[in-house]
MDTraj code that builds the backbone (N, CA, C; nanometers):
import mdtraj as md
import numpy as np

residues = "MET ASP TYR ARG GLU GLN LEU GLN TRP ILE ASN SER LEU THR PRO LYS GLN LEU THR GLU PHE LEU HIS GLN ALA PHE ASN ALA ARG ASN ASP SER ASP GLY MET SER ASP THR ARG PHE PHE LEU GLY HIS ALA TYR ARG PHE LYS LEU ASP GLY HIS ALA GLU PRO TRP SER MET GLN MET ALA CYS VAL HIS ASP PRO LYS GLU TYR ARG ASP GLY TRP GLN ASP ASP ALA SER LEU CYS GLN TYR GLY PHE CYS SER LYS CYS GLU VAL GLU THR VAL SER TYR ALA LYS GLN GLY LEU CYS ALA ILE CYS GLY GLU ARG ILE TYR GLY THR".split()
xyz = np.array([
    [-0.4589, 0.0310, 9.1249],
    [-0.3247, 0.0639, 9.0807],
    [-0.3312, 0.0965, 8.9312],
    [-0.2860, 0.2137, 8.8925],
    [-0.2893, 0.2495, 8.7507],
    [-0.1653, 0.1928, 8.6794],
    [-0.1635, 0.2099, 8.5487],
    [-0.0581, 0.1518, 8.4653],
    [0.0815, 0.1966, 8.5084],
    [0.0971, 0.3247, 8.5362],
    [0.2269, 0.3787, 8.5782],
    [0.2726, 0.3133, 8.7081],
    [0.1806, 0.2981, 8.8020],
    [0.2130, 0.2326, 8.9295],
    [0.2471, 0.0855, 8.9095],
    [0.1792, 0.0205, 8.8171],
    [0.2104, -0.1194, 8.7872],
    [0.3516, -0.1325, 8.7321],
    [0.3877, -0.0462, 8.6394],
    [0.5232, -0.0485, 8.5839],
    [0.6275, -0.0207, 8.6908],
    [0.5979, 0.0746, 8.7758],
    [0.6896, 0.1080, 8.8846],
    [0.7097, -0.0133, 8.9762],
    [0.6011, -0.0827, 9.0082],
    [0.6108, -0.2014, 9.0935],
    [0.6892, -0.3110, 9.0239],
    [0.6591, -0.3388, 8.8976],
    [0.7307, -0.4439, 8.8234],
    [0.8795, -0.4107, 8.8148],
    [0.9134, -0.2857, 8.7913],
    [1.0539, -0.2459, 8.7825],
    [1.1264, -0.2515, 8.9168],
    [1.0521, -0.2621, 9.0261],
    [1.1154, -0.2735, 9.1582],
    [1.1528, -0.4182, 9.1912],
    [1.1060, -0.5145, 9.1112],
    [1.1332, -0.6550, 9.1395],
    [1.2776, -0.6919, 9.1063],
    [1.3335, -0.7834, 9.1840],
    [1.4660, -0.8376, 9.1523],
    [1.4516, -0.9312, 9.0319],
    [1.5616, -0.9675, 8.9642],
    [1.5511, -1.0624, 8.8527],
    [1.4821, -1.1939, 8.8925],
    [1.5106, -1.2438, 9.0115],
    [1.4460, -1.3668, 9.0595],
    [1.2969, -1.3452, 9.0793],
    [1.2579, -1.2353, 9.1420],
    [1.1168, -1.2057, 9.1645],
    [1.0430, -1.1862, 9.0319],
    [1.1053, -1.1159, 8.9379],
    [1.0444, -1.0945, 8.8071],
    [1.0243, -1.2274, 8.7345],
    [1.1245, -1.3143, 8.7411],
    [1.1137, -1.4459, 8.6776],
    [0.9966, -1.5241, 8.7354],
    [0.9840, -1.5264, 8.8682],
    [0.8754, -1.6018, 8.9314],
    [0.7391, -1.5388, 8.9025],
    [0.7308, -1.4072, 8.9119],
    [0.6037, -1.3389, 8.8892],
    [0.5529, -1.3636, 8.7469],
    [0.6403, -1.3425, 8.6473],
    [0.5966, -1.3603, 8.5093],
    [0.5716, -1.5072, 8.4765],
    [0.6467, -1.5981, 8.5370],
    [0.6213, -1.7411, 8.5176],
    [0.4783, -1.7744, 8.5616],
    [0.4386, -1.7264, 8.6779],
    [0.3026, -1.7514, 8.7273],
    [0.1982, -1.6837, 8.6385],
    [0.2247, -1.5597, 8.5987],
    [0.1290, -1.4879, 8.5142],
    [0.1132, -1.5567, 8.3790],
    [0.2237, -1.5964, 8.3181],
    [0.2170, -1.6610, 8.1871],
    [0.1502, -1.7984, 8.1961],
    [0.1755, -1.8733, 8.3033],
    [0.1126, -2.0046, 8.3187],
    [-0.0378, -1.9945, 8.3415],
    [-0.0843, -1.8805, 8.3921],
    [-0.2273, -1.8619, 8.4159],
    [-0.3033, -1.8347, 8.2855],
    [-0.2310, -1.7998, 8.1798],
    [-0.2936, -1.7729, 8.0501],
    [-0.3141, -1.9040, 7.9755],
    [-0.4188, -1.9096, 7.8952],
    [-0.4405, -2.0243, 7.8084],
    [-0.4790, -1.9721, 7.6717],
    [-0.3781, -1.9519, 7.5876],
    [-0.4013, -1.8994, 7.4535],
    [-0.3994, -2.0099, 7.3487],
    [-0.4040, -2.1366, 7.3920],
    [-0.4022, -2.2495, 7.2998],
    [-0.5441, -2.2808, 7.2539],
    [-0.5521, -2.3429, 7.1384],
    [-0.6809, -2.3892, 7.0884],
    [-0.6628, -2.5316, 7.0354],
    [-0.7615, -2.5825, 6.9662],
    [-0.7553, -2.7193, 6.9169],
    [-0.6508, -2.7436, 6.8098],
    [-0.6020, -2.6354, 6.7468],
    [-0.5080, -2.6520, 6.6364],
    [-0.3646, -2.6139, 6.6721],
    [-0.3456, -2.5429, 6.7816],
    [-0.2097, -2.5004, 6.8156],
    [-0.1971, -2.4769, 6.9656],
    [-0.0739, -2.4821, 7.0125],
    [-0.0418, -2.4462, 7.1503],
    [0.0398, -2.3187, 7.1469],
    [0.0135, -2.2309, 7.2421],
    [0.0859, -2.1053, 7.2519],
    [0.1312, -2.0865, 7.3957],
    [0.2542, -2.0447, 7.4131],
    [0.3080, -2.0181, 7.5459],
    [0.3812, -1.8842, 7.5438],
    [0.3654, -1.8080, 7.6495],
    [0.4482, -1.6908, 7.6732],
    [0.5562, -1.7320, 7.7717],
    [0.6737, -1.6716, 7.7610],
    [0.7800, -1.6980, 7.8564],
    [0.8724, -1.5774, 7.8622],
    [0.9483, -1.5706, 7.9688],
    [1.0444, -1.4623, 7.9878],
    [1.1768, -1.5019, 7.9241],
    [1.2271, -1.4160, 7.8393],
    [1.3587, -1.4374, 7.7799],
    [1.4616, -1.3485, 7.8472],
    [1.5843, -1.3942, 7.8448],
    [1.6955, -1.3204, 7.9043],
    [1.8041, -1.3090, 7.7976],
    [1.8428, -1.1873, 7.7638],
    [1.9456, -1.1662, 7.6621],
    [2.0636, -1.0930, 7.7245],
    [2.1830, -1.1316, 7.6830],
    [2.3028, -1.0624, 7.7307],
    [2.4101, -1.0671, 7.6225],
    [2.5049, -0.9774, 7.6343],
    [2.6221, -0.9791, 7.5471],
    [2.7360, -0.9109, 7.6193],
    [2.8556, -0.9428, 7.5778],
    [2.9752, -0.8822, 7.6351],
    [3.0231, -0.7709, 7.5432],
    [3.0735, -0.6638, 7.6064],
    [3.1280, -0.5512, 7.5313],
    [3.2699, -0.5269, 7.5819],
    [3.3605, -0.5108, 7.4883],
    [3.4999, -0.4891, 7.5240],
    [3.5630, -0.3945, 7.4228],
    [3.6252, -0.2897, 7.4724],
    [3.6967, -0.1940, 7.3872],
    [3.6115, -0.1411, 7.2724],
    [3.4865, -0.1073, 7.3022],
    [3.3988, -0.0508, 7.2009],
    [3.3385, -0.1518, 7.1051],
    [3.3694, -0.2793, 7.1230],
    [3.3142, -0.3843, 7.0370],
    [3.2150, -0.4686, 7.1167],
    [3.0974, -0.4891, 7.0614],
    [2.9955, -0.5698, 7.1282],
    [2.9798, -0.7032, 7.0556],
    [2.9801, -0.8102, 7.1329],
    [2.9561, -0.9425, 7.0769],
    [2.8086, -0.9571, 7.0418],
    [2.7726, -1.0573, 6.9635],
    [2.6300, -1.0826, 6.9365],
    [2.5561, -1.1186, 7.0657],
    [2.4267, -1.0953, 7.0658],
    [2.3450, -1.1272, 7.1817],
    [2.3337, -1.2783, 7.1987],
    [2.3345, -1.3227, 7.3232],
    [2.3013, -1.4603, 7.3596],
    [2.1683, -1.4557, 7.4322],
    [2.0825, -1.5525, 7.4030],
    [1.9493, -1.5515, 7.4634],
    [1.9167, -1.6861, 7.5264],
    [1.8517, -1.6783, 7.6416],
    [1.8042, -1.7963, 7.7113],
    [1.6624, -1.7702, 7.7609],
    [1.5959, -1.8791, 7.7932],
    [1.4649, -1.8722, 7.8567],
    [1.4881, -1.8705, 8.0078],
    [1.4283, -1.7744, 8.0776],
    [1.4423, -1.7642, 8.2229],
    [1.3481, -1.8643, 8.2897],
    [1.4024, -1.9440, 8.3811],
    [1.3262, -2.0520, 8.4445],
    [1.3263, -2.0376, 8.5967],
    [1.2211, -2.0890, 8.6571],
    [1.2079, -2.0880, 8.8034],
    [1.2689, -2.2149, 8.8618],
    [1.2838, -2.2165, 8.9943],
    [1.3390, -2.3331, 9.0639],
    [1.2401, -2.4499, 9.0624],
    [1.2929, -2.5700, 9.0800],
    [1.2095, -2.6897, 9.0917],
    [1.1635, -2.7004, 9.2371],
    [1.0336, -2.6824, 9.2652],
    [0.9872, -2.6837, 9.4042],
    [1.0033, -2.8195, 9.4725],
    [1.0181, -2.9266, 9.3957],
    [1.0432, -3.0578, 9.4557],
    [1.1835, -3.0646, 9.5147],
    [1.2763, -2.9903, 9.4565],
    [1.4148, -2.9877, 9.5039],
    [1.4377, -2.8810, 9.6099],
    [1.3667, -2.7702, 9.5984],
    [1.3866, -2.6565, 9.6891],
    [1.2518, -2.6173, 9.7486],
    [1.2090, -2.6889, 9.8484],
    [1.0766, -2.6662, 9.9088],
    [1.0620, -2.5275, 9.9697],
    [1.1718, -2.4726, 10.0194],
    [1.1671, -2.3412, 10.0831],
    [1.1924, -2.2270, 9.9848],
    [1.2093, -2.2587, 9.8572],
    [1.2329, -2.1554, 9.7572],
    [1.3733, -2.0968, 9.7669],
    [1.3868, -1.9766, 9.7189],
    [1.5159, -1.9084, 9.7146],
    [1.5004, -1.7667, 9.7671],
    [1.6104, -1.7099, 9.8113],
    [1.6099, -1.5707, 9.8557],
    [1.5829, -1.4795, 9.7363],
    [1.5172, -1.3681, 9.7615],
    [1.4739, -1.2792, 9.6542],
    [1.5867, -1.2116, 9.5783],
    [1.7050, -1.2005, 9.6373],
    [1.8143, -1.1327, 9.5672],
    [1.9045, -1.2296, 9.4902],
    [1.8613, -1.3545, 9.4724],
    [1.9401, -1.4520, 9.3962],
    [1.9533, -1.4046, 9.2513],
    [2.0714, -1.4196, 9.1956],
    [2.0949, -1.3738, 9.0583],
    [2.0687, -1.4859, 8.9579],
    [2.0452, -1.4482, 8.8343],
    [2.0286, -1.5456, 8.7267],
    [2.1688, -1.5869, 8.6808],
    [2.2169, -1.6982, 8.7335],
    [2.3562, -1.7364, 8.7085],
    [2.3739, -1.8841, 8.6734],
    [2.2657, -1.9593, 8.6663],
    [2.2735, -2.1015, 8.6348],
    [2.2256, -2.1234, 8.4907],
    [2.3190, -2.1564, 8.4028],
    [2.2880, -2.1731, 8.2609],
    [2.2730, -2.3207, 8.2281],
    [2.1705, -2.3526, 8.1478],
    [2.1456, -2.4913, 8.1130],
    [2.0768, -2.5033, 7.9784],
    [2.0049, -2.6147, 7.9623],
    [1.9426, -2.6467, 7.8340],
    [1.8252, -2.7395, 7.8581],
    [1.7130, -2.7130, 7.7934],
    [1.5999, -2.8052, 7.7981],
    [1.6124, -2.8974, 7.6779],
    [1.6378, -3.0243, 7.7029],
    [1.6573, -3.1183, 7.5930],
    [1.5268, -3.1483, 7.5199],
    [1.4139, -3.1312, 7.5853],
    [1.2850, -3.1552, 7.5204],
    [1.2496, -3.0407, 7.4250],
    [1.2658, -2.9170, 7.4700],
    [1.2324, -2.8003, 7.3873],
    [1.3498, -2.7529, 7.3022],
    [1.4697, -2.8005, 7.3350],
    [1.5927, -2.7608, 7.2660],
    [1.6152, -2.6098, 7.2754],
    [1.6042, -2.5589, 7.3991],
    [1.6189, -2.4162, 7.4262],
    [1.7201, -2.3979, 7.5392],
    [1.8086, -2.2982, 7.5244],
    [1.8998, -2.2642, 7.6326],
    [1.8212, -2.1996, 7.7458],
    [1.8653, -2.2240, 7.8689],
    [1.7946, -2.1742, 7.9863],
    [1.8890, -2.0990, 8.0790],
    [1.8296, -2.0150, 8.1640],
    [1.9015, -1.9495, 8.2726],
    [1.8072, -1.9462, 8.3926],
    [1.8638, -1.9641, 8.5099],
    [1.7840, -1.9641, 8.6317],
    [1.8702, -1.9175, 8.7481],
    [1.8057, -1.8878, 8.8569],
    [1.8754, -1.8580, 8.9814],
    [1.9037, -1.9872, 9.0570],
    [1.8410, -2.0981, 9.0176],
    [1.8558, -2.2270, 9.0867],
    [1.9267, -2.3274, 8.9966],
    [2.0077, -2.4110, 9.0546],
    [2.0772, -2.5152, 8.9787],
    [1.9779, -2.6134, 8.9183],
    [1.8690, -2.6428, 8.9886],
    [1.7663, -2.7333, 8.9381],
    [1.6372, -2.6554, 8.9215],
    [1.5913, -2.6442, 8.7975],
    [1.4737, -2.5643, 8.7677],
    [1.3747, -2.6381, 8.6805],
    [1.2759, -2.5618, 8.6334],
    [1.1724, -2.6154, 8.5461],
    [1.1665, -2.5339, 8.4178],
    [1.1590, -2.6018, 8.3042],
    [1.1462, -2.5349, 8.1754],
    [1.0167, -2.4548, 8.1747],
    [1.0246, -2.3299, 8.1318],
    [0.9078, -2.2420, 8.1301],
    [0.8088, -2.2784, 8.0204],
    [0.8498, -2.3574, 7.9229],
    [0.7593, -2.3957, 7.8151],
    [0.6927, -2.5311, 7.8427],
    [0.7742, -2.6345, 7.8691],
    [0.7184, -2.7686, 7.8805],
    [0.7100, -2.8205, 8.0245],
    [0.7776, -2.7529, 8.1183],
    [0.7740, -2.7948, 8.2582],
    [0.8724, -2.9044, 8.2956],
    [0.9542, -2.9495, 8.1997],
    [1.0552, -3.0514, 8.2290],
    [1.1625, -2.9949, 8.3211],
    [1.2280, -3.0843, 8.3930],
    [1.3374, -3.0430, 8.4817],
    [1.4576, -3.0034, 8.3977],
    [1.5212, -2.8932, 8.4382],
    [1.6429, -2.8465, 8.3741],
    [1.7509, -2.8310, 8.4802],
    [1.8754, -2.8351, 8.4368],
    [1.9882, -2.8261, 8.5296],
    [2.0851, -2.7191, 8.4810],
    [2.1310, -2.6369, 8.5733],
    [2.2242, -2.5314, 8.5421],
    [2.3649, -2.5657, 8.5890],
    [2.4600, -2.4914, 8.5330],
    [2.6000, -2.5127, 8.5721],
    [2.6588, -2.3840, 8.6238],
])
top = md.Topology()
chain = top.add_chain()
for i, resn in enumerate(residues, 1):
    res = top.add_residue(resn, chain, resSeq=i)
    for name in ("N", "CA", "C"):
        top.add_atom(name, md.element.get_by_symbol(name[0]), res)
traj = md.Trajectory(xyz[None], top)
């Protein structure tokens, strides 16, 4: 598969599929060394626009479901609609599942 085909395939993924795929890809990387830890993660940015005025961007870390809570996973067309917060990393989160895992530290997160 060449680069163009890879991009085409990635762009065909639903938001839930993209979140899971990149979560697995990023977790497979180990860019840490003895002096620092490094993590890649998927960010999600959005803003509201009304009458030609755009609000500032809001950003969250996209998180996958907690497999201990949802053994069968989620349907592929699930939307990113559960907003939460990782108290350990102090980062806002978004997920398709009410109970998920922080993409940085792996702690359980909860959406509303």
